[in-house]
C-alpha positions in Angstrom: 14.8 1.8 31.7 11.4 2.8 30.5 12.9 5.5 28.2 15.3 2.9 26.8 12.4 0.5 26.1 10.4 3.2 24.4 13.5 4.2 22.3 14.0 0.6 21.3 10.4 0.4 20.2 10.9 3.3 17.9 14.0 1.6 16.5 12.0 -1.5 15.7 9.3 0.6 14.0 11.7 2.1 11.6 14.3 -0.7 11.2 12.7 -2.5 8.3 12.4 0.7 6.3 16.0 1.6 7.1 17.7 -1.7 6.2 15.6 -2.4 3.1 17.0 0.5 1.1 20.7 -0.5 1.3 19.7 -4.2 0.8 17.8 -3.4 -2.3 20.2 -0.9 -3.8 23.2 -3.0 -2.9 21.8 -6.1 -4.4 20.8 -4.4 -7.6 24.3 -2.9 -8.0 26.0 -6.3 -7.5 27.9 -5.4 -4.3 29.9 -8.1 -2.5 28.7 -9.5 0.8 31.4 -7.5 2.6 30.4 -4.3 0.8 26.7 -4.9 1.5 27.4 -5.4 5.2 29.2 -2.1 5.3 26.4 -0.4 3.4 23.7 -1.6 5.9 25.9 -0.8 8.9 26.7 2.8 7.8 23.1 3.3 6.8 21.9 2.4 10.3 24.6 4.6 11.9 23.8 7.6 9.7 20.0 7.2 10.4 21.0 7.7 14.0 23.1 10.7 13.2 20.4 12.3 11.1 17.8 11.7 13.8 20.0 13.3 16.5 20.7 16.3 14.2 16.9 16.8 13.8 15.9 16.2 17.4 18.3 19.0 18.7 16.9 22.5 18.8 20.0 24.7 18.3 20.2 28.1 16.8 20.9 26.9 13.2 19.8 23.3 12.9 17.2 20.9 14.2 13.5 21.3 14.4 13.4 20.1 18.0 10.5 17.6 17.6 10.4 13.9 18.4 11.1 12.9 14.8 13.0 9.9 13.5 14.8 10.2 10.2 15.5 7.2 7.9 16.3 6.5 4.2 13.6 7.6 1.8 12.2 5.0 -0.4 11.7 7.7 -3.0 15.4 7.5 -3.7 15.6 3.8 -4.4 14.6 3.7 -8.1 16.7 6.8 -9.0 19.8 5.4 -7.2 19.4 2.0 -9.0 19.1 3.8 -12.3 22.1 6.1 -11.7 24.2 3.3 -10.4 23.4 1.2 -13.5 24.3 4.0 -15.9 27.1 5.8 -14.2 28.3 3.6 -11.4 28.0 3.9 -7.6 30.4 6.8 -7.4 27.8 9.0 -9.3 25.1 8.1 -6.7 27.2 9.6 -3.9 28.3 12.6 -5.9 24.6 13.4 -6.6 23.7 12.8 -2.9 26.4 15.2 -1.7 25.3 17.9 -4.1 21.6 17.4 -3.3 22.5 17.7 0.5 24.3 21.0 -0.1 21.4 22.2 -2.3 18.9 21.5 0.6 21.1 23.4 3.1 21.3 26.4 0.7 17.6 26.6 0.0 16.5 25.7 3.6 16.0 29.4 4.4 13.5 30.0 1.7 12.2 26.5 0.8 8.8 27.5 2.1 8.5 29.8 -0.9 9.5 26.9 -3.3 6.8 24.6 -1.9 4.2 26.1 -4.2 6.0 24.4 -7.1 5.4 21.1 -5.3 1.6 20.9 -4.6 0.0 17.5 -4.0 -0.7 17.1 -7.8 3.1 17.2 -8.4 4.4 15.3 -5.4 1.6 12.7 -5.8 2.6 12.2 -9.4 6.3 11.9 -8.6 5.7 9.4 -5.7 3.3 7.3 -8.0 5.9 7.2 -10.8 8.7 6.1 -8.4 6.5 3.4 -6.9 5.5 2.0 -10.3 9.1 1.9 -11.5 10.1 -0.1 -8.4 7.5 -2.9 -8.9 9.6 -4.7 -11.6 12.6 -4.7 -9.1 10.4 -6.4 -6.5 9.1 -9.0 -9.0 12.6 -9.9 -10.2 13.8 -10.4 -6.6 10.7 -12.4 -5.7 11.7 -14.8 -8.5 15.2 -15.2 -7.1 17.0 -12.2 -8.6 17.5 -11.2 -12.2 19.9 -13.7 -13.9 19.6 -16.3 -11.1 20.0 -19.9 -12.3 16.9 -20.9 -10.4 14.8 -17.8 -11.3 11.1 -18.5 -10.9 11.7 -21.9 -9.3 9.0 -23.3 -7.1 11.1 -22.7 -4.0 11.6 -19.0 -4.8 8.0 -18.5 -5.7 6.9 -20.2 -2.4 9.3 -18.1 -0.3 8.4 -14.9 -2.0 4.7 -15.2 -2.0 4.7 -16.9 1.4 6.4 -13.8 2.8 3.9 -11.5 1.1 0.9 -13.6 2.4 2.4 -13.5 5.9 2.6 -9.7 5.7 -1.1 -9.5 4.5 -2.2 -11.8 7.4 -0.3 -9.6 9.9 -2.0 -6.5 8.5 -5.4 -8.2 8.7 -5.2 -9.8 12.2 -2.8 -7.6 14.2 -3.0 -4.1 15.5 -0.9 -1.3 16.9 2.9 -1.8 17.2 2.9 -5.4 16.0 1.2 -4.3 12.8 3.7 -1.5 12.3 6.6 -4.0 12.4 4.8 -6.7 10.3 7.3 -6.4 7.4 10.3 -6.8 9.8 8.6 -9.9 11.4 7.8 -11.3 8.0 11.5 -11.0 6.9 12.6 -12.8 10.0 10.0 -15.6 9.6 10.8 -15.9 5.9 14.5 -16.2 6.5 13.9 -18.9 9.2 11.7 -20.9 6.8 14.4 -20.5 4.1 17.0 -21.6 6.6 15.1 -24.8 7.3 15.0 -25.4 3.5 18.8 -25.0 3.4 18.5 -21.7 1.4 20.4 -19.4 3.9 24.2 -18.9 3.9 25.4 -17.8 7.3 29.0 -17.3 6.3 28.6 -13.5 6.1 27.6 -13.4 9.7 30.5 -15.6 10.8 33.0 -13.6 8.8 31.8 -10.2 10.0 33.7 -8.5 12.8 32.1 -7.2 16.0 33.4 -3.7 15.5 34.5 -1.5 12.6 35.4 2.1 11.9 33.5 4.0 9.3 35.3 5.3 6.3 34.5 8.4 4.2 34.2 7.6 0.5 34.3 3.8 1.2 33.1 3.1 -2.3 35.6 5.5 -4.0 35.8 9.1 -4.9 32.4 10.5 -5.8 31.8 11.6 -9.4 29.3 14.2 -10.6 26.9 13.7 -13.5 24.3 16.4 -14.2 21.4 14.1 -14.8 22.1 12.2 -11.6 22.4 15.4 -9.6 19.1 16.8 -11.0 17.4 13.5 -10.2 18.6 13.4 -6.6 17.8 17.1 -6.1 14.2 16.4 -7.2 14.1 13.4 -4.8 15.3 15.6 -2.0 12.7 18.3 -2.7 9.9 15.7 -2.7 11.3 14.3 0.6 11.3 17.8 2.1 7.6 18.2 1.2 6.9 14.8 2.9 8.9 15.8 5.9 7.0 19.1 6.2 3.8 17.1 6.6 5.5 15.1 9.4 6.7 18.3 11.1 3.3 19.8 11.2 1.7 16.5 12.4 4.2 16.3 15.3 3.7 20.0 16.0 0.0 19.3 16.4 0.7 16.3 18.6 3.1 18.1 20.9 0.9 21.3 20.8 3.7 23.4 19.4 3.1 26.0 16.8 5.9 25.8 14.2 7.4 29.0 12.8 9.1 29.6 9.5 12.4 29.6 11.4 11.7 26.2 12.9 11.0 24.8 9.4 14.2 26.2 8.0 16.2 24.6 10.8 14.5 21.3 10.1 15.2 21.5 6.4 18.9 22.5 7.2 19.3 19.5 9.5 17.9 17.2 6.8 20.2 18.7 4.2 23.2 18.3 6.5 22.2 14.7 7.1 22.0 14.0 3.3 25.4 15.7 2.8 27.0 13.5 5.5 25.2 10.5 4.1 26.9 11.1 0.7 30.4 11.5 2.3 30.1 8.3 4.3 28.3 6.4 1.5 24.8 6.2 3.0 21.6 7.7 1.6 19.2 10.6 1.5 17.0 11.0 4.5 13.4 12.0 5.3 11.2 12.0 8.4 9.6 8.6 9.0 5.8 8.8 9.3 5.6 5.3 10.9 7.2 6.7 14.0 4.6 9.5 14.2 2.0 6.8 14.3 3.9 5.1 17.2 3.9 8.4 19.1 0.2 8.8 18.6 -0.3 5.2 19.8 1.9 5.4 22.9 1.1 9.0 23.8 4.8 9.5 24.7 6.0 12.8 23.1 9.3 13.4 24.8 12.4 14.1 22.7 14.7 12.2 25.0 13.0 8.9 23.9 14.0 9.7 20.3 17.5 10.7 21.4 17.9 7.2 22.9 16.7 5.8 19.5 19.3 7.8 17.7 22.1 6.7 20.0 21.0 3.1 19.7 21.2 3.4 15.9 24.7 4.9 16.0 25.9 2.2 18.3 24.4 -0.6 16.1 26.1 1.0 13.1 29.5 0.3 14.6 28.7 -3.5 14.9 29.0 -5.2 11.4 28.0 -8.5 12.9 24.4 -7.2 13.4 24.4 -5.6 10.0 25.6 -8.9 8.4 22.5 -10.7 9.8 20.3 -8.7 7.5 22.4 -9.6 4.4 21.5 -13.3 4.8 17.8 -12.7 3.9 17.2 -14.7 0.8 16.5 -12.7 -2.4 13.0 -14.2 -2.8 12.0 -13.4 0.8 13.2 -9.8 0.3 11.3 -9.7 -3.0 8.0 -10.6 -1.3 8.5 -7.9 1.3 9.5 -5.4 -1.4 6.3 -6.0 -3.4 4.3 -5.0 -0.4 6.6 -2.0 0.4 6.7 -0.7 -3.1 3.0 -1.2 -3.6 2.5 1.0 -0.5 4.6 3.7 -2.2 2.2 3.5 -5.2 -0.8 3.6 -2.8 0.7 6.6 -1.0 1.0 8.4 -4.4 -2.6 7.5 -5.3 -3.8 8.7 -1.9 -2.1 12.1 -2.5 -3.6 12.3 -5.9 -7.1 11.3 -4.8 -7.5 14.6 -3.0 -6.8 16.7 -6.0 -7.7 14.8 -9.2 -11.3 15.8 -8.9 -10.6 19.5 -8.2 -10.1 20.3 -11.9 -9.7 18.8 -15.4 -6.3 20.4 -15.5 -5.1 18.3 -12.5 -6.2 15.1 -14.4 -4.2 16.2 -17.4 -1.1 16.9 -15.2 -1.4 13.5 -13.6 -2.0 11.7 -17.0 0.9 13.3 -18.8 3.5 13.1 -16.0 2.8 9.5 -15.1 2.6 8.6 -18.8 5.9 10.3 -19.5 7.6 8.8 -16.5 6.5 5.3 -17.2 7.1 5.6 -20.9 10.7 6.8 -20.6 11.3 4.0 -18.0 10.1 1.3 -20.4 11.6 2.8 -23.6 14.7 4.7 -22.4 16.1 5.0 -25.9 13.2 7.2 -27.0 15.2 10.4 -26.7 18.7 9.0 -27.5 19.0 11.2 -30.6 18.5 14.4 -28.7 21.5 16.7 -27.6 23.2 15.6 -24.4 22.0 18.8 -22.7 18.4 17.9 -23.3 18.9 14.2 -22.3 19.7 15.4 -18.8 16.0 15.8 -18.4 14.8 12.9 -20.6 17.2 10.0 -19.9 15.5 9.1 -16.7 11.8 8.3 -16.3 11.5 9.8 -12.9 13.1 13.1 -13.9 11.1 13.2 -17.2 7.9 12.6 -15.3 8.7 15.0 -12.5 9.7 17.8 -14.8 6.5 17.2 -16.8 4.4 17.6 -13.7 6.2 20.7 -12.5 6.0 22.4 -15.9 2.3 21.5 -16.4 1.4 22.7 -12.9 3.0 26.1 -13.8 1.2 26.2 -17.1 -2.2 25.3 -15.7 -2.2 26.9 -12.3 0.6 29.5 -11.9 0.5 31.7 -15.1 -0.9 35.2 -14.5 -4.0 34.4 -16.7 -4.8 31.2 -14.8 -4.3 32.9 -11.4 -6.8 35.7 -12.5 -9.3 33.1 -13.6 -8.9 31.2 -10.3 -9.4 34.3 -8.3 -12.6 35.1 -10.2 -13.9 31.6 -9.7 -13.0 31.6 -6.0 -14.8 34.9 -5.6 -17.9 33.7 -7.4 -17.9 30.5 -5.3 -17.6 32.6 -2.1 -20.5 34.9 -3.2 -22.7 31.9 -4.1 -22.0 30.3 -0.7 -22.9 33.5 1.2 -26.1 33.8 -0.8 
């Protein structure tokens, strides 16, 4: 019973992050209530599958740590952009390929990590967070194109939800603080219900059980720009997961080997691949659950196994998934503003540790974020270029990410720069000894 309670606690800690991704993406792509219910349900189920794959410690897959996997927010803006340009089928084609890519490179990803130092990953995360903010603001106003967009009711519900989250962060601690967004969504929906702004028909019409269907949204299609985008997102997610692996390794007093990391990456790639087939999303290790482990002191894998099983069971019950779809758009927008702002904050945190290291880092950050935001705001800038080039320039996140990677190579990885760095490090070492 205690293990079940601890497992349920982990489920609550990750639930808001898990359901927000399908709710946001589904709403932006204009899915019907029935489709949105399926999307939330399959997402919850696949979060459970991904977690179970990662918790196991077999010969080929699973890092064997008490890690919870959930949808990565890093993928939200790219998926919305891909869906808007090519349709939902291209999203899943790109996810499938990115999953296969991760499985293939899992054995030597450690060697590729040097192309994704904090100055690169921090820039990418910051770009993604910035491009998500307009989505949050539009939803806070009631949803783009809504007849009552910006109405007093929508503004009240949206900012009321945001203020409630802020107050929860200010006056609560521990586990309650970690699920403040989930609580705020519930309170906001209740208030909206009292105002007559909640439609419960989706819950009434949803069944108590359903079977999952591969390719529910149709046969996947494959577009090069979409595939490159999602591969970049997967690589950034792997870097984030690596940090979680080492944090959990330290907590559980287990020294991770290169083989352990490869099995962890392989499990994540397989989870992404399966997510594409069953129309879910890309996955990454959830850091909020690491905080919960630190807080409770319970490090046993069986607790996370229970969490994974609970998620799988919930995924087969559309009635529960339908409850999340009744959250009013304005309430969701208020929570999204906080969540996406936290993505930007995380990017800034990653950059703060490296921006003062060298002027070159400042230039990498300036150009990559400038390029990413510029192409997002003015997407027609490169419309006259050949299609082969537009693969890298048609999407702000890809353009900004590629800029960061290339500039990092130019400034830090060319032979001349490496030689200068070695001389500088040697001089600094001698000065310190003196």
